[in-house]
Residue frames relative to the residue before (quaternion, step in Angstrom):
aa qw qx qy qz dx dy dz
M 1.0000 0.0000 0.0000 0.0000 0.00 0.00 0.00
K 0.4529 -0.6795 0.5130 0.2646 3.56 -0.82 1.01
L 0.4952 -0.5743 0.5662 0.3231 3.48 -1.49 0.48
Q 0.3601 -0.7534 0.5185 0.1842 3.52 -0.83 1.01
T 0.3116 -0.7540 0.5375 0.2134 3.66 -0.50 1.00
G 0.5861 0.6125 -0.3762 0.3739 3.61 1.14 -0.67
R 0.7481 0.3984 -0.2682 0.4579 3.49 1.07 -0.52
M 0.4035 0.6666 -0.5114 0.3625 3.57 1.20 0.54
I 0.0071 0.7318 -0.6808 0.0305 3.45 -1.03 0.90
I 0.0008 0.8323 -0.5433 0.1101 3.50 -0.12 1.43
F 0.0099 0.8184 -0.5694 0.0762 3.54 -0.18 1.44
F 0.4679 0.6165 -0.4667 0.4280 3.53 1.46 -0.04
L 0.1497 -0.8082 0.5667 0.0564 3.45 -1.37 0.80
A 0.0810 0.8568 -0.5061 0.0559 3.53 1.31 0.63
G 0.7657 0.3718 -0.2505 0.4611 3.60 0.47 -0.95
A 0.6551 0.5112 -0.3464 0.4354 3.72 0.78 -0.82
T 0.7352 0.4424 -0.2537 0.4465 3.61 0.94 -0.68
L 0.1912 0.8043 -0.5449 0.1402 3.61 0.84 0.71
A 0.5599 -0.6223 0.4344 0.3326 3.51 -0.99 1.10
L 0.4132 -0.6665 0.5319 0.3195 3.74 -0.84 0.65
S 0.0159 0.7979 -0.6016 0.0339 3.53 -0.92 0.76
A 0.7895 -0.1822 0.1865 0.5555 3.50 -1.28 -0.81
C 0.6075 0.5975 -0.3967 0.3415 3.62 0.87 -0.76
D 0.6387 0.5695 -0.2560 0.4496 3.53 1.24 -0.91
A 0.6335 0.4912 -0.3113 0.5105 3.48 1.06 -0.94
I 0.6746 0.4703 -0.3330 0.4613 3.74 0.68 -0.73
Q 0.6385 0.5497 -0.2841 0.4576 3.60 1.00 -0.76
A 0.6426 0.5043 -0.2859 0.5010 3.52 1.09 -0.88
Q 0.5716 0.5547 -0.4025 0.4511 3.64 0.97 -0.49
N 0.7597 0.3605 -0.2341 0.4879 3.66 0.91 -0.63
A 0.5392 0.5844 -0.4252 0.4324 3.68 1.34 0.15
G 0.8824 0.1592 -0.0902 0.4336 3.51 -1.04 0.81
G 0.4550 -0.6804 0.4604 0.3436 3.71 1.18 0.02
G 0.8015 -0.3919 0.2160 0.3966 3.59 0.62 0.74
A 0.8302 -0.2529 0.1194 0.4823 3.65 -1.26 -0.45
A 0.5073 -0.5760 0.5537 0.3231 3.49 -1.36 0.35
S 0.7022 -0.4234 0.3366 0.4629 3.51 -1.50 0.06
G 0.7709 0.3148 -0.3458 0.4325 3.50 -1.35 0.77
A 0.6604 0.3774 -0.3532 0.5448 3.64 1.13 0.35
S 0.4669 -0.6969 0.4662 0.2810 3.52 -0.99 0.88
S 0.6332 -0.5575 0.3839 0.3753 3.50 -1.20 0.48
A 0.6335 0.5650 -0.2831 0.4464 3.52 1.09 -0.79
S 0.6175 0.5476 -0.3413 0.4497 3.65 1.23 -0.49
S 0.6781 0.5337 -0.2649 0.4302 3.61 1.19 -0.40
K 0.4739 0.6880 -0.4536 0.3103 3.49 1.25 -0.02
P 0.4212 -0.7283 0.4717 0.2640 3.61 -0.86 0.99
G 0.1333 0.8328 -0.5338 0.0604 3.49 -1.15 0.34
R 0.6012 0.5987 -0.3676 0.3808 3.57 1.15 0.00
D 0.5522 -0.5654 0.4570 0.4082 3.66 -1.29 0.19
T 0.1403 -0.8217 0.5496 0.0555 3.54 -0.58 1.07
S 0.3067 0.7352 -0.5381 0.2755 3.55 0.96 0.75
P 0.6884 -0.5627 0.2470 0.3852 3.54 -1.00 0.72
T 0.6072 0.5620 -0.3402 0.4469 3.48 1.29 -0.61
N 0.8024 0.3154 -0.1910 0.4692 3.50 0.77 -0.80
A 0.4432 0.7425 -0.4508 0.2216 3.69 1.17 -0.12
E 0.7198 0.3964 -0.2733 0.5001 3.56 1.00 -0.71
N 0.7573 0.4152 -0.2572 0.4335 3.70 0.97 -0.30
S 0.7069 0.4433 -0.3006 0.4619 3.68 0.89 0.12
L 0.2607 -0.7959 0.5300 0.1329 3.61 -1.08 0.81
E 0.4473 0.7643 -0.4307 0.1736 3.50 1.28 -0.10
L 0.6662 0.5233 -0.3004 0.4383 3.47 1.27 -0.71
L 0.6086 0.6129 -0.3086 0.3985 3.50 1.23 -0.58
P 0.5461 -0.5617 0.4919 0.3799 3.68 -1.19 0.55
H 0.4540 -0.6991 0.4673 0.2947 3.57 -0.86 0.79
P 0.5173 -0.6656 0.4244 0.3306 3.57 -0.76 0.99
A 0.5864 -0.6292 0.3758 0.3451 3.61 -1.08 0.62
D 0.7950 0.0391 -0.0266 0.6047 3.54 1.07 -0.53
K 0.7047 -0.4529 0.3447 0.4236 3.59 -1.45 0.02
K 0.6180 0.5477 -0.3564 0.4371 3.55 0.93 -0.78
E 0.7440 0.3970 -0.2774 0.4603 3.57 0.72 -0.91
E 0.5705 0.5284 -0.4035 0.4822 3.56 1.12 -0.32
K 0.6222 0.5495 -0.3262 0.4522 3.67 0.94 -0.65
A 0.7042 0.5040 -0.2478 0.4344 3.25 0.93 -1.18
F 0.6283 0.5457 -0.2807 0.4782 3.54 1.12 -0.86
A 0.6091 0.5693 -0.3006 0.4632 3.50 1.09 -1.03
A 0.7090 0.4998 -0.2679 0.4193 3.60 0.98 -0.99
F 0.5799 0.5433 -0.3249 0.5128 3.51 1.50 -0.52
R 0.6955 0.4955 -0.3115 0.4168 3.54 0.88 -0.88
A 0.5962 0.6168 -0.3191 0.4028 3.46 1.26 -0.79
V 0.6535 0.5268 -0.3368 0.4266 3.53 1.00 -0.58
P 0.4529 -0.7167 0.4338 0.3049 3.65 -0.61 1.06
A 0.5345 -0.6312 0.4515 0.3347 3.59 -1.09 0.76
A 0.6240 0.5841 -0.3492 0.3841 3.52 1.08 -0.48
D 0.6004 0.4788 -0.3120 0.5594 3.51 1.47 -0.36
A 0.1758 -0.8294 0.5244 0.0790 3.78 0.28 1.06
A 0.7062 0.4697 -0.3128 0.4275 3.56 0.77 -0.74
K 0.6657 0.4288 -0.3033 0.5300 3.66 1.03 -0.79
K 0.6589 0.5233 -0.3559 0.4066 3.63 0.87 -0.64
V 0.6139 0.5154 -0.3020 0.5160 3.52 1.22 -0.69
Q 0.6775 0.4641 -0.3420 0.4567 3.62 0.85 -0.69
A 0.6405 0.5399 -0.3018 0.4553 3.43 0.97 -0.75
G 0.6996 0.4740 -0.2711 0.4609 3.55 1.00 -0.77
E 0.6286 0.5089 -0.3378 0.4814 3.48 1.25 -0.55
T 0.6367 0.5386 -0.3285 0.4435 3.55 1.06 -0.72
F 0.6433 0.4960 -0.3376 0.4755 3.62 1.07 -0.78
L 0.6667 0.4912 -0.3370 0.4481 3.68 0.82 -0.93
K 0.5853 0.5888 -0.3704 0.4165 3.67 1.05 -0.73
S 0.7361 0.4450 -0.2126 0.4637 3.39 0.93 -1.26
Y 0.7786 0.1950 -0.0376 0.5953 3.68 0.98 -1.01
P 0.0066 0.8519 -0.5232 -0.0242 3.71 0.50 0.90
K 0.7576 0.3690 -0.1874 0.5047 3.57 1.25 -0.51
S 0.3730 0.7587 -0.4574 0.2755 3.49 1.36 0.26
A 0.5673 -0.6169 0.4326 0.3323 3.46 -1.23 0.73
M 0.5645 0.6086 -0.3343 0.4463 3.58 1.36 -0.36
A 0.5313 0.6543 -0.4384 0.3121 3.60 1.07 -0.51
Q 0.6081 0.5720 -0.3828 0.3956 3.64 0.97 -0.62
F 0.6611 0.4584 -0.3060 0.5091 3.68 1.24 -0.31
V 0.7015 0.4819 -0.3173 0.4183 3.50 1.09 -0.49
Y 0.5501 0.6608 -0.3549 0.3670 3.69 1.18 -0.70
P 0.7072 0.4854 -0.2947 0.4212 3.54 0.81 -1.04
F 0.6516 0.5060 -0.3377 0.4532 3.51 1.13 -0.63
L 0.5463 0.6373 -0.3055 0.4495 3.42 1.25 -0.60
V 0.6456 0.5040 -0.2600 0.5114 3.56 1.00 -1.28
V 0.7505 0.4029 -0.2780 0.4439 3.61 0.46 -1.10
G 0.6173 0.5676 -0.3384 0.4270 3.59 1.00 -0.86
Y 0.6504 0.5217 -0.2748 0.4789 3.68 0.82 -0.93
I 0.6764 0.5018 -0.2726 0.4651 3.47 0.96 -0.97
Q 0.6244 0.5444 -0.2885 0.4801 3.65 1.23 -0.90
L 0.6803 0.5237 -0.2106 0.4675 3.46 1.25 -0.83
G 0.4538 -0.6937 0.3946 0.3965 3.58 1.54 -0.19
Q 0.5251 0.6060 -0.4263 0.4186 3.57 1.19 0.39
V 0.0508 -0.8741 0.4823 0.0280 3.50 0.66 0.99
D 0.6065 0.5650 -0.3133 0.4635 3.59 0.99 -0.90
K 0.6863 0.4344 -0.2877 0.5074 3.58 0.99 -0.96
G 0.6223 0.5186 -0.3693 0.4554 3.72 0.81 -0.72
V 0.6483 0.5215 -0.3333 0.4434 3.68 0.92 -0.89
A 0.6580 0.5203 -0.2999 0.4542 3.58 0.94 -1.13
I 0.6558 0.4769 -0.3440 0.4736 3.71 0.86 -0.79
G 0.6022 0.5627 -0.3569 0.4398 3.62 1.05 -0.89
Q 0.6934 0.4442 -0.3208 0.4680 3.60 0.81 -0.89
Q 0.5900 0.5238 -0.3986 0.4676 3.77 1.01 -0.43
D 0.6146 0.5397 -0.3342 0.4683 3.56 1.03 -1.00
L 0.7343 0.4689 -0.2556 0.4190 3.69 0.66 -1.03
A 0.5680 0.5690 -0.3314 0.4937 3.46 1.46 -0.56
A 0.7239 0.3519 -0.2238 0.5496 3.73 0.84 -0.69
Y 0.8107 0.1169 -0.0958 0.5656 3.78 0.92 -0.54
P 0.1423 -0.8670 0.4737 0.0613 3.51 0.41 1.17
Q 0.6408 0.5021 -0.3010 0.4967 3.62 1.42 -0.09
D 0.4076 0.6954 -0.4837 0.3411 3.63 1.25 0.26
Y 0.0584 -0.8510 0.5215 0.0227 3.61 0.28 1.05
R 0.5426 0.5394 -0.4241 0.4845 3.69 1.05 -0.37
T 0.6946 0.4686 -0.3442 0.4237 3.70 0.65 -0.77
M 0.5960 0.5443 -0.3843 0.4482 3.45 1.15 -0.76
A 0.6814 0.5266 -0.2980 0.4117 3.57 0.90 -0.89
V 0.6494 0.4895 -0.3265 0.4817 3.49 0.98 -0.78
L 0.6442 0.5059 -0.3535 0.4517 3.62 1.04 -0.74
S 0.6154 0.5574 -0.3418 0.4402 3.61 1.04 -0.95
Q 0.7237 0.4500 -0.2700 0.4483 3.60 0.77 -0.90
T 0.6279 0.5321 -0.3177 0.4708 3.54 0.96 -0.84
L 0.6914 0.4787 -0.3133 0.4412 3.62 0.64 -1.05
A 0.6809 0.4860 -0.3005 0.4581 3.62 0.92 -0.88
R 0.6726 0.5134 -0.2767 0.4555 3.51 1.02 -0.74
T 0.7532 0.3688 -0.1865 0.5118 3.60 0.96 -0.74
Y 0.3480 0.7748 -0.4643 0.2510 3.58 1.29 -0.03
N 0.1799 -0.7793 0.5988 0.0424 3.41 -0.91 1.09
P 0.3038 -0.7728 0.5120 0.2198 3.83 -0.09 1.10
S 0.6531 0.4804 -0.3546 0.4658 3.79 0.95 -0.35
A 0.5053 0.6510 -0.4620 0.3279 3.75 1.02 -0.24
P 0.5713 -0.5773 0.4598 0.3590 3.51 -1.19 0.43
N 0.7469 0.3842 -0.1910 0.5080 3.64 1.08 -0.59
A 0.2514 0.8462 -0.4534 0.1230 3.54 1.24 0.33
A 0.6630 0.4946 -0.3198 0.4621 3.52 0.93 -1.05
D 0.6241 0.5677 -0.3100 0.4383 3.58 0.99 -1.00
T 0.6247 0.5611 -0.3249 0.4352 3.66 1.00 -1.02
L 0.6754 0.4721 -0.2981 0.4817 3.59 0.86 -1.16
A 0.6753 0.5106 -0.3311 0.4167 3.70 0.77 -0.79
K 0.6162 0.5025 -0.3518 0.4941 3.50 1.07 -0.66
A 0.6619 0.5286 -0.3385 0.4097 3.54 0.83 -1.05
N 0.6405 0.5265 -0.2883 0.4791 3.55 0.90 -0.95
D 0.6974 0.4547 -0.3137 0.4565 3.70 0.71 -1.06
Y 0.6411 0.5596 -0.3168 0.4190 3.60 0.85 -0.82
G 0.7020 0.5007 -0.2301 0.4511 3.38 1.03 -1.14
K 0.6529 0.4742 -0.3168 0.4985 3.65 1.10 -0.80
K 0.6584 0.4995 -0.3361 0.4518 3.65 0.89 -0.56
A 0.6074 0.5333 -0.3415 0.4796 3.45 1.04 -0.65
I 0.6286 0.5129 -0.3126 0.4941 3.56 0.81 -1.04
E 0.6949 0.4727 -0.2895 0.4581 3.75 0.62 -0.83
G 0.7081 0.4582 -0.2834 0.4564 3.52 0.81 -1.11
I 0.6556 0.5641 -0.3598 0.3500 3.62 0.64 -0.98
A 0.6493 0.5514 -0.3000 0.4292 3.47 1.07 -0.85
T 0.6980 0.4323 -0.3103 0.4792 3.72 1.21 -0.33
L 0.4719 0.7059 -0.4378 0.2957 3.60 1.13 -0.03
K 0.2561 -0.7694 0.5670 0.1447 3.53 -0.86 0.91
K 0.5314 -0.6154 0.4619 0.3544 3.70 -1.04 0.75
P 0.3037 -0.7615 0.5311 0.2140 3.60 -0.69 0.93
E 0.6205 -0.5888 0.3426 0.3885 3.53 -1.16 0.65
G 0.7364 0.3870 -0.2631 0.4886 3.50 -0.82 0.75
A 0.6227 0.5474 -0.3209 0.4579 3.55 1.23 -0.17
T 0.3565 -0.7548 0.4783 0.2730 3.42 -0.78 0.88
D 0.6399 -0.5364 0.3721 0.4053 3.78 -1.18 0.51
E 0.6867 0.5202 -0.3180 0.3958 3.50 0.96 -0.83
S 0.6656 0.4950 -0.2748 0.4862 3.55 1.02 -0.93
F 0.6073 0.5148 -0.3486 0.4947 3.61 1.07 -0.67
T 0.6744 0.4579 -0.3261 0.4788 3.63 0.57 -0.94
Q 0.6673 0.5169 -0.3643 0.3935 3.58 0.70 -0.78
M 0.6255 0.5346 -0.3189 0.4703 3.51 1.10 -1.05
K 0.6781 0.5156 -0.3061 0.4251 3.59 0.70 -0.80
A 0.7176 0.4781 -0.2547 0.4376 3.44 0.98 -0.83
E 0.6347 0.5506 -0.2895 0.4584 3.35 1.33 -0.59
T 0.6579 0.5108 -0.2458 0.4959 3.41 1.23 -0.89
E 0.6951 0.4311 -0.3186 0.4790 3.57 0.91 -0.61
G 0.5535 0.5850 -0.3696 0.4634 3.52 1.23 -0.50
M 0.6821 0.4547 -0.3116 0.4806 3.53 0.64 -0.94
A 0.6574 0.4721 -0.3584 0.4653 3.70 0.80 -0.88
R 0.6308 0.5063 -0.3744 0.4533 3.78 0.74 -0.75
C 0.6305 0.5290 -0.3329 0.4602 3.57 0.89 -0.81
G 0.7079 0.4684 -0.3019 0.4338 3.50 0.83 -0.79
V 0.6131 0.5180 -0.3069 0.5115 3.55 1.14 -0.73
G 0.7068 0.4969 -0.2835 0.4160 3.55 0.78 -0.88
L 0.6758 0.4706 -0.2972 0.4832 3.33 1.09 -0.77
V 0.6232 0.5071 -0.4053 0.4361 3.61 0.92 -0.40
L 0.6048 0.5344 -0.3425 0.4809 3.58 1.27 -0.53
L 0.6343 0.5701 -0.2853 0.4373 3.42 1.08 -0.78
R 0.6563 0.5142 -0.2516 0.4915 3.48 1.08 -0.91
Q 0.6513 0.5130 -0.2481 0.5010 3.50 1.29 -0.68
D 0.4688 -0.7007 0.4139 0.3433 3.47 1.34 -0.22
K 0.5153 0.6236 -0.4157 0.4156 3.48 1.31 0.29
F 0.1674 -0.8952 0.4117 0.0339 3.40 0.55 1.39
A 0.6299 0.5527 -0.2755 0.4710 3.42 1.03 -1.25
E 0.7023 0.4824 -0.2902 0.4357 3.53 0.83 -1.05
A 0.6371 0.5646 -0.2991 0.4311 3.55 1.13 -1.01
I 0.6139 0.6110 -0.3633 0.3433 3.74 0.81 -0.77
P 0.7461 0.3313 -0.3502 0.4593 3.72 0.63 -0.70
E 0.5637 0.5316 -0.4428 0.4512 3.64 0.94 -0.21
L 0.6940 0.4640 -0.3162 0.4506 3.66 0.76 -0.74
E 0.6037 0.5531 -0.3444 0.4594 3.46 1.10 -0.88
K 0.6269 0.5122 -0.3106 0.4982 3.67 0.94 -0.79
A 0.6394 0.5173 -0.3457 0.4518 3.63 0.89 -0.78
T 0.6913 0.4827 -0.3014 0.4453 3.55 0.87 -0.93
T 0.6246 0.5187 -0.3494 0.4677 3.56 1.21 -0.52
L 0.6992 0.4241 -0.3035 0.4890 3.64 0.86 -0.87
N 0.8054 0.1747 -0.1122 0.5552 3.64 0.65 -0.75
P 0.0455 -0.8732 0.4846 0.0241 3.78 0.45 1.11
N 0.6582 0.4581 -0.3305 0.4976 3.61 1.14 -0.17
D 0.5291 0.6091 -0.4420 0.3920 3.65 1.09 0.12
Q 0.3312 -0.8015 0.4598 0.1911 3.58 -0.04 1.34
A 0.6165 0.6091 -0.2984 0.4000 3.54 1.21 -0.89
N 0.6388 0.5701 -0.3093 0.4137 3.59 1.15 -0.72
F 0.6346 0.5281 -0.2705 0.4951 3.47 1.25 -0.84
Y 0.6112 0.5136 -0.3333 0.5016 3.60 1.07 -0.83
L 0.6670 0.4819 -0.3183 0.4708 3.76 0.76 -0.82
L 0.6419 0.5180 -0.3361 0.4546 3.46 0.88 -0.83
G 0.6490 0.5045 -0.3049 0.4810 3.54 0.94 -0.83
M 0.6075 0.5467 -0.3426 0.4634 3.58 0.89 -0.71
A 0.6826 0.4863 -0.2863 0.4644 3.59 0.81 -1.11
Q 0.6981 0.4764 -0.2985 0.4434 3.64 0.80 -1.04
A 0.6143 0.5512 -0.3466 0.4457 3.61 0.98 -0.90
N 0.6877 0.4960 -0.2617 0.4610 3.60 0.88 -1.00
A 0.7077 0.4336 -0.2374 0.5048 3.51 1.19 -0.59
N 0.5423 -0.6695 0.3514 0.3664 3.51 1.50 0.37
R 0.4863 0.6404 -0.4367 0.4034 3.57 1.19 0.29
Y 0.0152 -0.8765 0.4806 0.0231 3.55 0.82 0.95
A 0.6743 0.4628 -0.3519 0.4552 3.72 0.79 -0.49
D 0.5886 0.5218 -0.3676 0.4961 3.58 1.12 -0.41
A 0.6992 0.5075 -0.2908 0.4112 3.43 0.90 -1.00
A 0.6312 0.5393 -0.3165 0.4589 3.54 1.16 -0.68
A 0.6194 0.5468 -0.3139 0.4677 3.47 1.19 -0.66
A 0.6760 0.4735 -0.2840 0.4881 3.51 1.03 -0.98
F 0.6412 0.4844 -0.3353 0.4917 3.69 0.81 -0.72
G 0.6309 0.5104 -0.3662 0.4555 3.64 0.98 -0.62
K 0.6495 0.4976 -0.3184 0.4786 3.66 0.98 -0.76
C 0.6175 0.5410 -0.3415 0.4576 3.54 1.13 -0.63
A 0.7144 0.4669 -0.2557 0.4541 3.51 0.85 -0.96
A 0.6263 0.5283 -0.3582 0.4477 3.59 1.21 -0.30
L 0.6247 0.5234 -0.3243 0.4802 3.56 1.23 -0.52
P 0.5658 -0.5779 0.4852 0.3323 3.59 -1.38 0.60
G 0.4961 0.6291 -0.5088 0.3150 3.58 -1.16 0.81
S 0.6850 -0.5249 0.3702 0.3439 3.48 -1.46 0.17
L 0.6243 0.5970 -0.3227 0.3869 3.65 1.33 -0.02
H 0.3342 0.8085 -0.4384 0.2061 3.39 1.42 -0.10
D 0.7151 0.4393 -0.2764 0.4682 3.70 0.73 -1.09
I 0.6935 0.4683 -0.3337 0.4340 3.73 0.70 -0.92
C 0.6605 0.5001 -0.3067 0.4685 3.64 1.14 -0.82
T 0.6357 0.4956 -0.3592 0.4704 3.57 1.06 -0.53
S 0.6858 0.4795 -0.2979 0.4594 3.60 0.93 -0.62
S 0.6086 0.5335 -0.3175 0.4941 3.49 1.17 -0.77
A 0.6206 0.4973 -0.3733 0.4777 3.68 0.88 -0.65
A 0.6488 0.4864 -0.3523 0.4673 3.64 0.79 -0.73
D 0.6634 0.5481 -0.3001 0.4115 3.47 0.88 -0.79
A 0.6509 0.5290 -0.2500 0.4837 3.45 1.20 -0.98
K 0.6331 0.5243 -0.3022 0.4827 3.51 1.12 -0.84
K 0.6557 0.4990 -0.2943 0.4842 3.56 1.01 -0.82
N 0.6617 0.4988 -0.3408 0.4441 3.59 0.78 -0.86
G 0.6396 0.5711 -0.3020 0.4166 3.54 1.12 -0.99
T 0.7100 0.4513 -0.3083 0.4440 3.54 1.00 -0.43
H 0.5906 0.6088 -0.3675 0.3814 3.57 1.30 -0.05
């Protein structure tokens, strides 16, 4: 018996809610073409160390705030740990309310998108993401986050179900195309820039692959999800989804292997991946 993708209800967001780090700071430099109105072009030149250690604690790469009050408000936002999603979101909203046209907004929006998703307020996160992309249409990381999130939280019974899948697919494909065009900013390390690109493309591939999986296009979904597992090898959900696609394509041996890798990773899917691996092996012997 095949695994039925129509019964999948995936509300976990393990991969979509990656903690923002140096990768996001690098990506933000490529979003929207730099500073907003009111800031000089010279102020947006990159120059900080963007290694993971220093990403949260340095301002050199950021456009310089227009005044001391704005600088103080942004510093207060940055001081809130990303792990405290509720406080980070509150601080971000406070900053944007006070300085909606700040050049620093491009660094605040991505935190709000991920923060709201982490808090289970997916609709709010998507809405903020749309605002972000309206202002910074080259924010490919946010596109990837939205693609993966919309695909994973898709409800086939919702009145806008078809539109949700279409958006997930569109965001994912645009992110895949866009991330390939990014240039490493001055001051960014090769390692952190490569990591950012891999994580972003991995999320986008997962979004596109899951859309195909939900449309029962199993053979087409497999290469996208295989790429996602390669780019984000620690995302347990990617291996689960790959196994689902392979099992429904009658590739039971491959599915068993994917489910086995899923079960070996930390996360909430251990039990279902273990049982799915056993089912795939059983089906493969018939």
